[in-house]
C-alpha angles and dihedrals in degrees: 000000000000128000089254091060092047092049093049091048092051092047092048092049093049090046091053092047090049092049091048092050091048091052092049090049091051093050093047090049091056096043098089091053091048091050092048091049092049090051090050091052091048091049091051092048090050092049091055093048091242096113123162120283113278092029126128092289093057121103 
């Protein structure tokens, strides 16, 4: 294995790690909006009496 191969391997590894960290940051940045939207959906379903199965209306 030559130095060129080692250098390319190191650069590719760091590039993949950087891309992975950027994607994780993007997902975590959107998570609060997703949670708020999910709570809004659940609240709307509860207001209409069509809650999810196993909710307070079940049984």
